Structure formats: structure tokens, C-alpha cells
N, C-alpha and C positions, 0 to 999 in steps of 0.2 A: 377818273376813269377811262379807261384807255381797250380794256378788255371786257364787255360786257356777254353774259350768259343766260339766256331767257329756257326751263325750260317747260316745257307743256305737250303732254298727251293731250286722249281724251279724242273728241267726236272732230266731225267738220265744225259744228258750231261756237261749241267750246273755244275751239283755237280761235276764228273769226271775230270772236267774243272778247277776247286778251289781245286783239289787237290793237284799241284803243292804250293798251297800258303801255303795250311795246313804242307806241309812237311818240306816248311822253318819254322815252330814254329816248327815242330818234333823236326829236327836239330837243331838248337837254346837252344831250352829249354827242355833236353831231361829228364829232371826230372819232369817237368810238368807234372801235371794233361789236359788231353785235354780230355775236350764231343764237343759231336758235339749237335744242334739241327734242327731237320731236317725234309724231308718226310720220316716217319721209312721202308720202303720196301728198299730205292734209300739209306740211309747213313746205313743201315748193311753194307753195301759194305769196309765201313770204322772202324765199330764195333768190337775192338779187332784184326785187321788185322792189324797193325804198327799205322795206323794215332791216332784212338778215343778209349781212355779208354770204354766210358761211352755213350752213346745216349739219344736222349730224341723225343717229338714225339714234332710238331709244330703244329699240328691240333689239342692241347687241346684246347678246350673252353676257358681257365682260362689265356692263352696268348691273347685272346682280347683284356682285359683291355689293354692294353699296346699300340695300338694305338687309345685310345682316350686321347686330351687333357685337359688340368688341370685335371688331374683325380690322387688322392690317390692310389697307389697299392696296394691289398691286403699283409697282411703280409708273406704269401705264396713266390710270386714274388719275394718281397722286397728282401726275406731272399735268396733265391734262384739267383739272378743276383750279390747277394753282397758277394756272396759266392767266385766271380770269381776276380782273379787280371788283366784281361784282353779279353775284348767281344769282337770280330771281326763279325760285323754283314755286311752279306749280301744283305738283306734284299731292299726293295723296300721300300725310306723312303722320300719321298722329301721333306716335312714337317717338318724332323727332328723329329717330335714327339714321335718314339721309340725311339729315344734316349734320349732326355730328359727326359722319363721316367725312362730307364735302369740308365743314370748316376743321376738318385736324391734317386736313390737308396745307394747309396756309391759314395765310390771319385775310384771306376770302371774305368781303361783305355780304353774305345771306340775305334773303330777305324771304319769306314764306310767303306766298301768295293764300288766299283760303282753301282750305281742307273740302266747306261742304258749300253753296248761298244760301240766304235766306230770301226773305221777301220785303227789304228796307228797301232797296233803291232796284234799276236794272243795274241786268248780273255787271255789263262792262263797267258801271262806275264800283261795284264790290271788286272784280277785278285786277283794276287799277289804285284800290285803297290802298294798299300795301303799299305802295312809294311813296306816299304822303312821309314815310320817314327821311323820303329824299327832298321833302319841300315839293313835292310832284305831285299836282291836283288836276285830276279830267275834271271839263267843262260839258263835255260834248262826248255824249255817248254811240251816234253816228261811227259807221266803219268806213274808212276807204281799203279798198284793194286796188293793185296797179298791174294790170295785163303790161305783157312789154307787148312791139311789135311785130316778136318771133310770134309770142302766142296768139293776135291778131289774124299772122301771115297762115296759121296749122287751121285754123277754121272758118278763113272767107270762101272756102266754096259750098256752106251749111248755109248761108244767106243768099239773098237775091239784091243786088247793090242798088243803092237805092231805098229797100222796102224793110220797114221795119213788122219785124214779126211779132207774135203774139204766142209766146213760151208757156209750156206746160211744163211743172213739173209733179206727176199726179201722185208720188211717192214718197215715201218716210223711214224715218228708223220705225218707229211703229205702227202698227195696221188701227190701233184703237186714237190715231191723228189725223186719219185720211178720209178725205169725202169721197163720201161712196160713189164707185170709177162709171155708174152709172148717170151719175152726177156730170163727169168729167163727157162721157160723152154728147149726152145733152146740149152742154156748154159750147162744145168745141161745134159741133153741128148747126149751131145758133150762129157761132160767130164766121162759120164757112159760109156758112147762107146770107151773112152780108158781106162775104168780098174778103175777109181777111184770109191770111199764111198763118196756118199753124204749124209750128216747132216744139217736136216733145224730146225733153230729156232725161235721162233717165238713166240709173245705175244700175250694181248688181244683186240690192235690193229690192229692185222694181220691175224686176222680171214680169214677174205674173202680171203685173196692171200693166204693162205695155203690151204685151202680147192683147191684153183684153182689148187695148186701143187701134192696135194693129189691123185684129182682126174685123173692130166693125168700122174702122175706114180706108178698108180696102178700095184700091183706085183712087180716093180722091186726094193724091195729090202731096195728103199731110207728110212731114220730114223728118223723120224717128237719127238721132246720136244718142249713141248709149256708150259708157265708160269713157268719157273723156277725162285726160289729165288734168286736175279742177284748175290750173292756170290757164289752160286753153278754154275751159266752159266759164269759166272768169272771162274773158275777151269773144265769146259767143253769145253772153248776156247784156251786153253793153248797148244800150241804147235797143232796148225791147220792151215788150209791155210781158209782164211776167206773176205769172199766177202760180203758186205755191205752198204748200202744210208749212207748220213748225217743223222746221229743217234747217241740214245745216248749207242746202243749194240755197234756200231763200235767203238766207243770212250773203252768200255771198252773191246774188243780184242785186241787193240793195244797198252792198259794198261797191260795184260797179253801176250804181247810180241809177241801173234799170228800173223802171214806171211797176212796183209792185203790187200785187194786191196777194197780201199772205193769210191762208185761213187756218185761223186757232179753234182748239176741243179745251180740254179740261186744263191745259196751260196756263200760265198768268202770263199774255201779253204785254203788264208791264216789267216783269222783271225780264220775261226772254225773247219777245217780238230783235225783230230789225228795228232800229232807230235811223230815220229820214228822212227828209221832204216828199219822197217821192215815192214813200211806204203808206200803203191805207192795207186798214187789219181788221178782217172780218172775226168775230166772235161767235161759235155758235151755241145758241140758245142752251144753258141748263149744260154745257161745254159737249152736248149729244152734237155729232159731225152731220146726223141724218137729217137734223133739222133747220141742216143751215141749207134755205130756199138756192133755188137755182137764178130767179130772177133776180135776187139781192147780192149773190156773186158778178152776174153779167151786169148787172146796173156797173160796180165797182169798177170790174175793165172798161166797161165805157167811158166814164170818169176815166181813169186812169191813162188810156190812151189816147184820150184829147189833150191832153196836157205838155 
């Protein structure tokens, strides 16, 4: 295997949970050139940060031809796919049209990842399972992400030197996964009363919730960082105590070995929670986030902070 292509779309958490499978390939084929085809701002987490030597955007219109049945791919795409000895694809391809088109380009080995995940085991194990074809077996579902020095330099001004902040990510991709914002405010007030520094991280999907926190904490010295590039966010979360929901950002925090408290509702944490010795998962009673008590979360945060 001299050249390997991994194709992975989806959200942040989907990609991060695929990294253990990619690491299997990295460790087994150490001299291979590995490229990732995916969502640009997400796969940046892997580009020249151990996992990927190169990346390419899956959003390119040229790739749309790959999903048309009985088509002749343009020479550009044929040449592109024929460059690889192995293609590992996690694209949804129920009719195997994409697979057939890639296979038509050359004798490239093609391995299809699971189209959907079940409740049999942790998602990272399910995503790595197809690599058993190559004799590769995942032993640990924990993920690692490796920010570089440029990433760390980019966020140095967001934290006081020598201080380990408590980081809140109060949002997620779904409102049903979110703990009530009033609870976040009460938890933050209690932590600040005990002299803890708060740092709030947020993306575009979190604007309304972040605005509520900014209003509640005017003049209290709480720091807010919004829309950071994901590699910079990963660097920012190193050596912090992190509290978040079932979200891709929580997976990033766990992957840089932050001390994590992750709040889960209806989603099964046995399948979807970040793995790691520094991760504490709190499951809301009956899957209802409104029933997860502030004192329970506060105790978990205190315990995580003391590690």
C-alpha cells in the first residue's frame, strides 16, 4: 500500500469517530501516502496532524458524476482514483454505484465502510470493522487528535498562562440534546463563585444560547470564543476541564485528553459517547435533559477538575 484514500463526509463527530480506523491504516502502512476526501473544515483536524498527508474537498462538483449509474467518468476522476492502492469509503452508497464507478477506474482495492451503525458496539469499533479484511482489528475506541505548534500559537491569547480554565460548550447540533440554558447559567455562577475561570466556546449553531450567556454574565470576565477553526479549537481545549453535550466538539475535547463531563439525553452513550479515561458521561434520567440536576453536573465537574 503506497497510496491510500479515505472518503468520509458527515458531521464533526462522525469524522472524529472514524479516526481510530484511519490510525489502524497509519500504523500498519507507515510509509504510505494517505489522503482524506471530505468536508474541508472538518478534515483539517487530520491534515498534516498525523493522519493525513493530503486532503481534498468532497464538495467539488466533479465528484457528482461518481454517483451516476452506467456512466463513464471523466479522465480527471479516472486518473485520480487509479492513483490509489486502497480506497476506504464511508459514503452512503446503498446501490453500490459509487463503488462500481471507482472500481471501473483500475484494480484499486475498495473497502466500503458501514452505511449505518447499529447497537452492537461503540461506533469507533463499527467504523473500523471493515478493515478486518486487511487483518486490522481495533482494540481501543479512544480517539487522539494532535494539534501542532501553530495551532497552539493561534489560541495562546485566549487563556491565561498557568491557569486551567473550565470550558463550556453549551450547544449541539440538536436542541433536544441540549441541557437548559438556565442550568448552564446556574452552573457557571457557582463555579465563578468558587474562583474558577470560565471559557465559552461556540459555533454558528450556538448563537442564541451564547447570546443568553453573554447577557447573564456581563461584566463578569467570562471569555467567549466563537467559530474557531477546528484545529485551533482542539489546541484550545488541551489541558482544560470541559463540559458539553453529545456533540462533535465534545469528541474533539476528549481526543485532546481534556477532562470531560459530557451530558447525554436520549442518545445511547455506549455507542456514541467519547471514550477515554478522562471522560465522565452523565445520562439524563429517562433521556430528558431537563431532569439532569445541576448538583449532579457540578459534582462531576469538581471531580474532573481535581484529576
